[in-house]
C-alpha positions, 0 to 999 in steps of 0.5 A: 486466477491463481496468485501465490503470496510469498509475503504480504508486507502492507501493514509493516511497510507504510512509509513517509519518505521520498518515493517514486510518484504514483505513476511510477510503481515497481515490479521487479524480480527479487533474486535475493529473496530466499527460496520458501515453499509456495503458499496457496493462499494469501498470508497476512503479515503480523500486525505491528506491535503496539508502541506508544509513539506520538506522531510529530505535530504539523500541518494537516489537510491537502498537500497538493500545494507541495511538490510531490517529493515533499508530500507525506505518503502511505506506500502499500507494498506487496510481494508475490512468489509466483503469478499465473495469468495476472494482468495487474492490480488496483489499490483502494483507500477508505476513511474507515475500515468498513467504509466506502473505498475508492480506487486510487490508481488511474491505470492498473499496476501491471502484473508479471503475467505468468511467472515463478519468479518473486515480484515486488510491487508498491503504490505511493499515495501522496494524496493523503491528509497527514493527520488522518488514518486511512484503510487500504486493500489491493485487488488483483486483475486476471488476464481474463478481467476477473477482479479479486480482493487479494489482501486484507483491509489494513490501517495506515495511521496518521503521519502527524498530529495537528499543531497545538493551538496556543492557550487563550488568555 
């Protein structure tokens, strides 16, 4: 399978806001994207510059008691300039950079098959503990059933810090 990457926006576009549920991924042509020369290999986005920003304090742990739209989430996003024989994608998450990774999506995120149009994809992971760091990568699936890791492993930092405990007297 040949997949050409226009831009890989994973580390820079993790968001914690209202997004479609995990079963509502996106795959849409990007007609507004400027024409760029085709790439023949995945190109990772530059890591964000280190900025000393403290995560806000809040509750940690399982968010399943909250409505889906109220949960904090990590949302990996990626774009492809063109696709050839692309059935779809699987998104994987781990607790450490080199640790064990678990596939998050029950069904593949459908690809565009074969196209020369730019496609944009995303996956909303609202099953996180907002006080933990996570690592992700995306795997492509060809129409022949071949699975191939297509992105580098990247870190999604914690969305918040645990609430401070009052001082004991």
